[in-house]
N, CA, C and O of each residue as an XYZ file, in Angstrom:
392
protein
N       0.833     -1.103      0.015
C      -0.017      0.023      0.076
C       0.858      1.225      0.044
O       0.507      2.289     -0.466
N       2.068      1.006      0.637
C       2.919      2.302      0.871
C       3.532      2.771     -0.637
O       3.844      3.942     -0.852
N       3.643      1.866     -1.494
C       4.343      1.977     -2.724
C       3.282      2.902     -3.561
O       3.617      3.963     -4.087
N       2.005      2.381     -3.612
C       0.698      3.047     -4.436
C       0.452      4.624     -3.860
O      -0.011      5.538     -4.542
N       0.890      4.728     -2.382
C       0.690      6.008     -1.927
C       1.980      7.096     -2.486
O       1.853      8.239     -2.925
N       3.121      6.359     -2.308
C       4.106      7.228     -2.707
C       3.772      7.638     -4.274
O       3.768      8.808     -4.655
N       3.469      6.413     -5.195
C       2.998      6.783     -6.684
C       2.122      7.999     -6.718
O       2.299      8.938     -7.494
N       1.058      7.912     -5.726
C       0.107      8.947     -5.859
C       0.617     10.266     -5.751
O       0.377     11.202     -6.514
N       1.504     10.266     -4.516
C       1.984     11.543     -4.133
C       2.779     12.242     -5.058
O       2.666     13.459     -5.199
N       3.709     11.444     -5.806
C       4.472     11.722     -6.801
C       3.986     12.368     -8.026
O       4.524     13.251     -8.694
N       2.710     11.678     -8.220
C       1.843     12.242     -9.527
C       1.133     13.321     -9.310
O       0.901     14.152    -10.188
N       0.694     13.406     -8.022
C      -0.068     14.849     -7.422
C       1.203     16.068     -7.677
O       1.156     17.093     -8.357
N       2.062     15.635     -7.039
C       3.377     16.965     -7.281
C       3.873     17.272     -8.474
O       4.331     18.377     -8.765
N       3.802     16.283     -9.235
C       4.086     16.554    -10.924
C       3.205     17.232    -11.377
O       3.596     18.101    -12.156
N       1.824     17.164    -11.141
C       0.868     17.839    -11.593
C       0.801     19.427    -10.838
O       0.516     20.469    -11.429
N       1.092     19.311     -9.604
C       1.160     20.927     -8.883
C       2.411     21.467     -9.655
O       2.223     22.515    -10.271
N       3.652     20.914     -9.714
C       4.737     21.645    -10.273
C       4.361     22.043    -11.814
O       4.845     23.059    -12.313
N       3.631     21.342    -12.413
C       3.385     21.683    -13.661
C       2.357     22.996    -13.860
O       2.321     23.768    -14.818
N       1.728     22.998    -12.933
C       0.811     24.225    -12.717
C       1.619     25.532    -12.345
O       1.399     26.622    -12.872
N       2.620     25.290    -11.338
C       3.366     26.418    -10.864
C       4.398     26.848    -11.862
O       4.663     28.015    -12.149
N       4.988     25.689    -12.394
C       6.337     26.360    -13.341
C       5.899     26.790    -14.506
O       6.621     27.596    -15.095
N       4.655     26.384    -15.119
C       4.369     26.674    -16.509
C       3.011     27.318    -16.511
O       2.012     26.634    -16.733
N       2.951     28.347    -16.320
C       1.775     29.514    -16.190
C       1.506     29.917    -17.629
O       0.531     30.657    -17.764
N       2.068     29.635    -18.571
C       1.963     30.419    -19.809
C       0.985     29.716    -20.882
O       0.254     30.307    -21.677
N       1.130     28.356    -20.732
C       0.544     27.601    -21.786
C      -0.861     26.962    -21.010
O      -0.715     26.435    -19.907
N      -2.056     27.027    -21.564
C      -2.839     26.763    -20.745
C      -3.403     25.362    -20.872
O      -4.230     24.888    -20.092
N      -2.864     24.712    -21.968
C      -3.268     23.272    -22.324
C      -2.215     22.479    -21.195
O      -2.694     21.530    -20.574
N      -0.970     22.825    -20.972
C      -0.299     22.118    -20.068
C      -0.935     22.375    -18.555
O      -0.703     21.486    -17.736
N      -1.515     23.220    -18.230
C      -2.235     23.555    -16.982
C      -3.263     22.715    -16.964
O      -3.490     22.102    -15.921
N      -3.983     22.546    -17.968
C      -5.283     21.636    -17.904
C      -4.842     19.942    -17.960
O      -5.592     19.030    -17.612
N      -3.720     19.809    -18.381
C      -3.006     18.432    -18.351
C      -2.499     18.254    -16.674
O      -2.627     17.213    -16.029
N      -1.994     19.334    -16.244
C      -1.609     19.196    -14.887
C      -2.756     18.859    -13.928
O      -2.598     18.060    -13.005
N      -3.841     19.447    -14.152
C      -5.028     19.641    -13.258
C      -5.537     17.967    -13.584
O      -5.655     17.247    -12.592
N      -5.761     17.510    -14.622
C      -6.103     16.113    -14.815
C      -5.203     15.116    -14.222
O      -5.674     14.119    -13.674
N      -3.906     15.325    -14.298
C      -2.897     14.574    -13.597
C      -3.085     14.350    -12.049
O      -2.977     13.266    -11.475
N      -3.419     15.708    -11.403
C      -3.741     15.889    -10.057
C      -5.107     15.058     -9.708
O      -5.247     14.464     -8.638
N      -6.048     15.086    -10.689
C      -7.159     14.383    -10.568
C      -6.938     12.976    -10.411
O      -7.465     12.296     -9.531
N      -6.153     12.560    -11.275
C      -6.036     10.951    -11.430
C      -5.055     10.617    -10.242
O      -5.021      9.425     -9.938
N      -4.276     11.447     -9.544
C      -3.643     10.923     -8.407
C      -4.449     10.877     -7.276
O      -4.210      9.955     -6.497
N      -5.516     11.793     -6.942
C      -6.456     11.636     -6.019
C      -7.377     10.486     -6.389
O      -7.781      9.974     -5.345
N      -7.795      9.969     -7.301
C      -8.539      8.685     -7.781
C      -7.610      7.384     -7.506
O      -8.056      6.265     -7.256
N      -6.485      7.669     -7.579
C      -5.463      6.465     -7.118
C      -5.663      6.482     -5.455
O      -5.869      5.414     -4.878
N      -5.614      7.359     -4.935
C      -6.002      7.240     -3.489
C      -7.226      6.715     -3.024
O      -7.358      5.872     -2.137
N      -8.279      7.369     -3.802
C      -9.619      6.816     -3.269
C      -9.496      5.174     -3.556
O      -9.929      4.373     -2.728
N      -8.975      4.819     -4.588
C      -8.911      3.382     -4.887
C      -8.319      2.685     -3.859
O      -8.872      1.792     -3.217
N      -7.055      3.139     -3.679
C      -6.081      2.376     -2.588
C      -6.945      2.266     -1.179
O      -7.063      1.212     -0.555
N      -7.469      3.398     -0.821
C      -7.949      3.248      0.603
C      -9.427      2.508      0.521
O     -10.011      2.021      1.489
N      -9.825      2.526     -0.621
C     -11.186      1.656     -0.653
C     -10.952      0.211     -0.770
O     -11.698     -0.641     -0.288
N      -9.880     -0.023     -1.434
C      -9.545     -1.379     -1.359
C      -8.793     -1.792     -0.047
O      -8.855     -2.974      0.290
N      -8.135     -0.962      0.664
C      -7.520     -1.432      2.027
C      -8.761     -1.641      3.097
O      -8.718     -2.562      3.913
N      -9.711     -0.849      3.041
C     -10.928     -1.085      3.992
C     -12.020     -1.938      3.551
O     -12.966     -2.141      4.312
N     -11.970     -2.537      2.211
C     -12.938     -3.306      1.787
C     -14.380     -2.672      1.469
O     -15.439     -3.271      1.653
N     -14.252     -1.332      0.951
C     -15.621     -0.927      0.982
C     -15.522     -0.322     -0.758
O     -14.478      0.028     -1.309
N     -16.759     -0.328     -1.318
C     -16.630     -0.097     -2.734
C     -17.042      1.351     -2.996
O     -17.146      1.720     -4.165
N     -17.304      2.266     -1.910
C     -17.553      3.494     -1.973
C     -16.409      4.508     -2.625
O     -16.681      5.386     -3.443
N     -15.340      4.282     -2.213
C     -14.199      4.967     -2.947
C     -13.922      4.688     -4.206
O     -13.222      5.478     -4.839
N     -14.466      3.400     -4.868
C     -14.106      3.155     -6.193
C     -15.195      3.710     -6.916
O     -14.957      4.117     -8.053
N     -16.535      3.814     -6.387
C     -17.699      4.682     -7.156
C     -17.361      6.042     -7.007
O     -17.651      6.784     -7.945
N     -16.742      6.571     -5.902
C     -16.612      8.061     -6.147
C     -15.311      8.349     -7.095
O     -15.250      9.454     -7.635
N     -14.425      7.538     -7.285
C     -13.498      7.530     -8.176
C     -13.869      7.599     -9.615
O     -13.238      8.278    -10.424
N     -14.978      6.832     -9.931
C     -15.407      6.678    -11.213
C     -16.387      8.005    -11.501
O     -16.462      8.465    -12.640
N     -17.052      8.523    -10.504
C     -17.520      9.799    -10.680
C     -16.709     10.987    -10.858
O     -17.106     11.898    -11.585
N     -15.583     11.043    -10.236
C     -14.658     12.193    -10.384
C     -13.949     11.902    -11.729
O     -13.595     12.926    -12.313
N     -13.661     10.730    -12.355
C     -13.211     10.656    -13.649
C     -14.262     10.978    -14.632
O     -13.886     11.397    -15.727
N     -15.498     10.846    -14.410
C     -16.522     11.398    -15.203
C     -16.619     12.987    -15.371
O     -16.801     13.664    -16.383
N     -16.440     13.339    -14.074
C     -16.607     15.006    -14.182
C     -15.249     15.586    -14.741
O     -15.276     16.699    -15.265
N     -14.080     14.896    -14.658
C     -12.706     15.278    -15.261
C     -12.860     15.297    -16.734
O     -12.552     16.320    -17.346
N     -13.377     14.097    -17.450
C     -13.629     14.039    -18.620
C     -14.345     15.080    -19.168
O     -13.912     15.692    -20.144
N     -15.533     15.381    -18.575
C     -16.474     16.438    -19.050
C     -15.603     17.886    -18.836
O     -15.879     18.760    -19.657
N     -14.722     18.175    -17.954
C     -14.055     19.279    -17.613
C     -12.965     19.437    -18.632
O     -12.640     20.565    -19.003
N     -12.347     18.284    -19.134
C     -11.604     18.304    -20.350
C     -12.036     18.697    -21.724
O     -11.413     19.415    -22.506
N     -13.031     18.203    -21.878
C     -13.979     18.523    -23.068
C     -14.359     19.720    -23.064
O     -14.098     20.341    -24.095
N     -14.966     20.347    -22.143
C     -15.554     21.738    -22.253
C     -14.043     22.679    -22.400
O     -13.851     23.502    -23.295
N     -13.366     22.446    -21.649
C     -12.061     23.229    -21.572
C     -11.480     23.257    -22.798
O     -11.288     24.384    -23.255
N     -11.080     22.145    -23.587
C     -10.655     22.038    -24.988
C     -11.529     22.653    -25.987
O     -11.013     23.249    -26.932
N     -12.742     22.575    -25.881
C     -13.627     23.219    -26.731
C     -13.471     24.789    -26.520
O     -13.416     25.451    -27.557
N     -13.398     25.432    -25.375
C     -13.141     26.845    -25.207
C     -11.932     27.108    -25.798
O     -11.903     28.040    -26.602
N     -10.772     26.397    -25.543
C      -9.569     26.455    -26.240
C      -9.443     26.590    -27.568
O      -8.521     27.227    -28.077
N     -10.443     25.949    -28.288
C     -10.253     26.037    -29.623
C     -11.106     27.216    -30.350
O     -10.930     27.736    -31.453
N     -11.962     27.428    -29.484
C     -12.949     28.705    -29.983
C     -11.853     30.025    -29.831
O     -11.612     30.823    -30.736
N     -11.243     30.045    -28.425
C     -10.296     31.122    -28.213
C      -9.325     31.163    -29.211
O      -9.141     32.242    -29.774
N      -8.626     30.127    -29.557
C      -7.662     30.110    -30.538
C      -8.081     30.590    -31.967
O      -7.248     31.203    -32.635
N      -9.235     30.363    -32.432
C      -9.790     30.704    -33.602
C     -10.008     32.362    -33.576
O      -9.922     33.080    -34.573
N     -10.264     32.744    -32.426
C     -10.612     34.187    -32.346
C      -9.368     34.828    -32.224
O      -9.207     35.856    -32.882
N      -8.343     34.369    -31.418
C      -7.144     35.424    -30.849
C      -5.838     34.969    -31.696
O      -4.971     35.786    -32.003
N      -5.766     33.542    -32.063
C      -4.846     33.271    -32.699
C      -3.520     32.484    -31.890
O      -2.580     31.880    -32.408
N      -3.805     32.719    -30.455
C      -2.757     32.141    -29.663
C      -3.476     31.678    -28.421
O      -4.623     32.069    -28.205
N      -2.774     30.761    -27.493
C      -3.559     30.432    -26.340
C      -2.658     30.619    -25.079
O      -2.515     29.667    -24.311
N      -2.070     31.769    -24.850
C      -1.369     32.048    -23.714
C      -2.289     32.704    -22.838
O      -3.221     33.447    -23.146
N      -1.884     32.310    -21.634
C      -2.649     32.797    -20.304
C      -2.573     34.169    -20.095
O      -3.465     34.814    -19.545
N      -1.380     34.699    -20.578
C      -1.338     36.312    -20.287
C      -2.325     37.203    -21.009
O      -2.617     38.359    -20.702
N      -2.758     36.539    -21.944
C      -3.971     37.435    -22.698
C      -5.033     37.132    -22.650
O      -5.812     37.646    -23.453
N      -5.516     36.156    -21.674
C      -6.881     35.520    -21.399
C      -7.840     36.578    -20.797
O      -9.062     36.430    -20.763
N      -7.146     37.706    -20.304
C      -8.011     38.808    -20.037
C      -8.906     39.269    -20.888
O      -9.992     39.728    -20.534
N      -8.485     39.175    -22.168
C      -9.212     39.721    -23.318
C     -10.503     38.868    -23.498
O     -11.276     39.315    -24.346
N     -10.844     37.844    -22.930
C     -11.959     36.962    -22.862
C     -13.281     37.807    -22.248
O     -14.458     37.725    -22.600
N     -12.738     38.558    -21.320
C     -14.021     39.262    -20.758
C     -15.020     40.402    -21.696
O     -14.504     41.318    -22.337
N     -16.221     40.210    -21.654
C     -16.815     40.976    -22.181
C     -17.024     40.735    -23.570
O     -17.675     41.533    -24.244
């Protein structure tokens, strides 16, 4: 169990460092958020398995569903933004207002 928790922690911090270190490209930020959600799901499955309860696994499936919807909507917004502005830099995202 400890090995899986270490793996989950490493995945979470890779996602966190992806957000902190690369704030220019919004695609990398979205992928880092997905990596963090997958690390959390791994924790749900590990602890669900250790206490012999299926609720953690069901909750992990629900989180995966929400993460897939978030990715689809986020990428659709990015495609429209790229068509309008020609780039996807976060520094110029304040132009989306209004």
